[in-house]
N, C-alpha and C positions, 0 to 999 in steps of 0.2 A: 504494500499499499504506500503510495507516494504521500509524503507529509512535507509541510513547509520547513525550510531550514531556519535554525536559530539566527538571530540578527548578526551574530559574530561571524557567520559563514557567508554572508551576502557580499556581493562585489562592493568595493570601496571607491570605485570610479563609475561614472555614468557612460563614458564612451571612450574610444581610442584616441579622440582628439586631446584628451588629458595627458596622454603619454608623449614623451620626447621621441625624436627620430633615433633609430637604433642601427647597429650593425649586426651581421650574422656571425655566429661562431665559426662557420666554415671559412670565413675570411679573417680570422682573428690574427693570423701571423702578420698581416699588413699594419697592425696597430701596436706592435711591441713598444712599450714605454709611453703609450698615450692613454688618456682617459677616454673611455667609450661608454656608451649606453647599450644595455642588452635587455631583451624581453624574453621571458621564459618561465621555467618551473624549477622548483626545488625537488630533487628526487632522493636526497639523503642529507642529513644534518648531523654533525657531531661536534664535539668540543669539550673544553674543561676550563674552568677558571675565567680568565680574561680573553680567551680566544675561541672563535667558532669557525667551522669549516662548512661551507655549503657546496654540495655537488649539484651543479646547475646545467640544464639543457635548454636549448631553444628549438630543437627539431633538426637543425643543420649540424650541431655538434655539442660538445660538453666542455665544461671548464670547472675548476675548483676555485671558489671564492673565499678569500680569507678575511675575517672580520676581527680586528683587534680593538678591544674596548677602549684603551687609552687614545686611539686614533680616530674615533668617531664620536658623534654626539650621543648624549644619553638616550634620545629619542630613537636614533638609528639602532643603538644597541638593543633597546627594548623591543623594537620591531623585529629584529633578527631572532630574538629569543622566542617570539610568538609564532615564527614560521613552523609549519608542519610539512610532512611529505606531500608533494603535489600542489603546494601553495603556488600561485602565480604572482609574478612581480616584475617590476622594472628595477634594474640595478645600474649603478654607475661605479666605475672603478678604473684603476690603472692596470693595464695589461703588462705582464712581464713573462719573458721566456723562462721555462724551468724544465730542464731535461729530466728531472726526477719525477715530474708529474706524468701520469699515463696519458694526459691530453696535450702535453708539450708546453702548455701555458697555464698561468694562474692569474687571478685578479685580486687586487687589494681594494676592498670595498670603500667607497667614499659617500655613497648615497643610496637610498632604497625607497621605492614606492610600492606598497602592497596592493595588488589588484584584488586578490581574494585569498583568504585563509581557508584551506581545505579541511573538512572534517576528517576523522580517522580514515585512512585509505584502506580498502579491503584487502589489498595484496601487500604483504609485508615481507621481511627477509626470512621468515620461517617457511618450512616446507608446506606446499599446497599440492593437493592431488590434481591430476590432469582435468578431471571433470569440473572441479571448482574453477581452475584457470580458464577453461573454455567457456564456462558460464559467464565469466567476467572477462571475455576476450577483449571487449571494448576498452578495458583498463589495462589488461595484461600487455597490450601493444606498447605501453610506455616503458616496459622493462628494458634493460640494456641489451639482453640477448634477442628479444623480439625485434627491437629497433634495428639491430645488426642484420638479422635475417631479411627484413623488409628493405633495408638499403642495398643489400646484395641483390634482391629481387629486382629492384629499380635499375641497378647497374646492368643486370643481365638483359632486361627489357631494352634499355637504351643501346647496349652493345649489339644485340641481335638486329635491331632495326637499323642501326648505323651500318653494320656489315652488309646487310641486304641491300641498302641504298647504294653503297659503294660497289656492289657487284651487279648493279643494274636492274634490281627488282622494283616493280611497282606494287604498292599496297592497294588491295581492294578490300571492301568490307562485305563479307557474305552474310546472307540472312540467318537470323536465329530460328525462325520458323521455316522448316524444310518439309516438303511433302514426301520425300523419299529417303531411304536409309543409305548411308555411305558404308556402314559396317554391319554388325550383328543386330537384326531387328529386335531381338529380345532385350536389348539394352536401351531402347528408345523410350523417352517420356512422351506420352501421347497427350495432345492438347486439342481442345475444342476451338476451332477457328470459325466462329460464326456459323456453326452447324456443320462445318466440314472437319474431317480429321486431319490433323497435321502433327508434326513432332518438333521437339526442341533439338537443335543441331548437335550431331556427334562430331562433325567435322565440316569445314568449309571446302574441302578438297574438290568436290565435283564442280563447284562454282568457280574455284580458282582455275580449273581446267578450262572452263569456258572463256574466262578473261585472258588466259594465256594466248589464245588464238588472236586476240586483239592487241595485247600489250607486251607479249613476249614473257620474260621472267616475271612471275607474279607471286604475291603471298598475301595471306590474311593473318590477323592476330586478334583473337577474341575469346570469349567464354564459350565453352562446349559442355555438353551434359551427357552423362552415362548413367542409366538406371541399373547399375550393377550393384548387387547386394553383397558388397564386400566390405569388410571391416579392417583390412590390413593397413599397415603404416604407409603403404604406397598409393592408397586409393582415395579419391575424392569423387563426389557426385557432380559438382560443378568445378571446372578448372579452366585454365587458359592454355590455348594451344596455337602455335604458329604452323600453318600449312603453306608449303612452297611448291611451285611447279617449275620445272626446268625443261624448256623445249629442246629438241634435238640432243638429248642427253641419255646415255645408257647407264646401267647399274654401276659400273665402275666410276664413271664421272660423277654420279650421284654420291657415292661413298666419299670420293675426294672432296666434294663440296661439304658434306656433313662433317667430315673430320676437320676441315679448315674452320667451319663455323664454331664447333665446340672448342677448338683451341683458342679462337678469338675470345670467346666468352670467358674462358678461364683466365686468359692473359689479362684481360681488362679488369677482372675482379682482383687478381693479384696486384695489379698496379693501383687501382682506385679504391679498393676496399681493404687495405691492410689492417686498419684498426678493427673493422668488423670481423674479419677472419681471426684476428688475434683474440677478440672478445669470445668468439665461439670455439676457440682452441682448435682450429682446423689445421690439419697437417698440410702446410703449404709446400713442403718439399714433394709430397705426393702430387699435388696439383701441378707443380712445375714439371714433374715427370711426364704428365699427360700432355703437356705442351711440347716437350722436347722429343718424345719418342713417337714412332709410328704406331697407329692402332693395328691390332691383329684382325685378320680377315679369314673366316672359316665358313665353309658351307654347313648347311643344316646336317647333312650326312656326316661330315667330319666332326661336328660338335657332338652328335649322338655317339659316334665311335670313341672319341676321346673321353667322354664322360663315363661310358660304360667300361672302358679300359682302366681308367684311373680310379673310379669310385664304385664300379660294379653296380650301376644304377638300374640296370634292366630295362633301359629305354628301347622302344620299338622305332623303326624308321618313320612312323607316322606321328610320333609323340610331339607335342608342343614343348617349347623350352620355357618353363615357368619359373617361379621364384626359387624353388630348391636347386634347379639346374643352373640358374643365373648365379646363385651363391657359390656353386662349385666352380663355375668358370672364373669367378673373381679370385678364387684360391690359386688357379692355375696361371692366370695372367695378371700382370700388374699395370695394364693399360686397358682402355676400352676395347671391346671386341665386337666386330661386325659379324653377324650370322646371316648368311645369304642362301637363296635357293631352297625355299621351304616347300614342303608338300602342298600342292595346289589346293587340296581339299580342306586345309585348315587356314587358308588365306582368303582375302576378299576377291569379289568377282571381277574387278577391273584390272587385276595384276597380270602382266604378260606370263604366258605359260610355255614351258619348253620341256622336252624329254631328251635327256642326254644318253649317249650311247652306253649301254650296259646298266642303265638305271631303270628299274621297273616302275618307278613313280613319276607321275607328271609333276613338274616343279613350277612354282611361281618365282619369277625373277624379283623376289622381295628381299628386303634386308631390315633387320632390327639391330640397333646399336645398344649393347649391354655395357653398363658402367661398371668399373671395378669397385672394390670395397663393399660389395653386396647391395649397391644402390639400384640395381636392376636396369630395365629398359628405359632409355631416354628418348630414342627416335625410332620411327618406323616408316619405311618407304618402299618404293618399287618402280620398275618400269611399268608403264600403263599400256594396256592393249590398245592398238590404234587401227586394227582391221575391223571394219564395220560388221562383216558377217560373223567373224569369230566372236565378237562381243554379243551379237544377237543370239548366237547359239548358247552362250553362257547364261544370258538373261533368261532364255527359255528353260535351261536346265534348273535354274533356281526358282522357276515359276513366278518371276517378277512381272507385275502388270506392265504391258507395253506402254500404256498411256503415261505412266510415271516416269519412264526413262526416254521417251521420244526426243525431248530437248537435249539430253545427254548424248543420245545416239547421233544427233545432228553434227556433233563435234567430229564424229568419225566419217561423216558423209561429205562435209564441205571443207576440204583442205586439210585432211588428217595428217598428223606428223608423229614420228617416234618422240616420246617424251617420258620424263620421270618426275617423281615428286615424293615429298616426305612431310611428316609432321613431327614436331618436337613439343613436349609438354613443359610449360614454363615451371610449374611447381616441382616436378621431378628433377629438372635441371637445377633449380634453386636448392633443393635438398641435397643433391650430389655436391655441388660446389661449396655450399655452406657447411655440409657435414651434419646437418640437423637430423635427429633420429626420426621424427614423425612428420609426414607431409602436411598435417593440419596446421603446422607452424609456418608454412611457406606461403600462405595466402592470408590477407588480413582477416577475413571471416570465412572459416571453412564451412562447407556444406557436405556433410557425410551421412551415411545410412541412418545414424541415430541423432543427427543434429542439424537443425536449420535456424537456430537462434544463438547469439544475438545477430 
């Protein structure tokens, strides 16, 4: 039940116009030796006797503020003693470089203006269970570790889109409401669309393929939905995915591109998220190894053979490579592994199919990229079927309604080309690079099988 706050916890200013102009902590190195104004929050306070220390953040960075009683007025000292965790304020002080500080700089306080004194914050330094923290996700985001993960997420997003632009890709925005399935129909969220049945998107791939014939290299980047009843630490119901299409590209060219992309993402995080990776205690030597070394490439058949030989897993030639198998691959190889040429019957309908000499199975020219350290699959892609009649035969084999795929088949009728494409899950990539244990912490507000709030 919502109740009014006591007067002591109400804002002490009426509007932002009462505050002075400020600088951002991300730029603090420019102001060494100068007095500056900051706006932000107290997330920790300690001290004894005539000195207090405030750990302060403004969203762009952190700093420790030192308050010495003999150097400030009685009013300022009393205001500082009143501060609680998550109190918001304006501070003024002199910035000085300090190599002993985890933030690199400290501030000697000269003035303070309290915006609001926070009531007791629900999340403290004591241990909290995951359900409590997820129930309070809107507040948990303020913690040092969660801020680090989300800053890495932002870096990955920016790095990925920058790389794609540099490589000549055009972004298109594909529809959230889609009348057809791109993958397994059992994982679709059905939606009533003014009396018609439609679905929340699993992937923008089919629409990226259409745009590819107009714009060349294309990609989309947005939320997708899977009605998969899974509770593992790798699964979300709603997540963000980038789908890209590469015209006139075969599977080898696709793998070259995927490898270059992932190395770029890791490199940018190593360069621009040093503090965040340190906070998360991520093994940066391992990350650097993934940049420096070539990725392993195995066929599905070779993967089955090596897993059976090394671990006696009893896998058949038609078996999928799931989490247990991915974990064993991570024990064998210290870099990401591409697994190619999967049995056609366990892959999507639009993937190019081949039969190699001496192989009894029909294969899809598909590839999954499996991350080391047990982080599992990050990317999935394939060469696309571009022969109209071949695609029509497969649609008929799956008993897909022709009217649902007529527009997609037109792409194979008017100016068809060989092409390949792939998708990469943002949250799985964030989890891999940050080293965070559970995928629910890689997105601001997770939607899982048992959670849709807050």
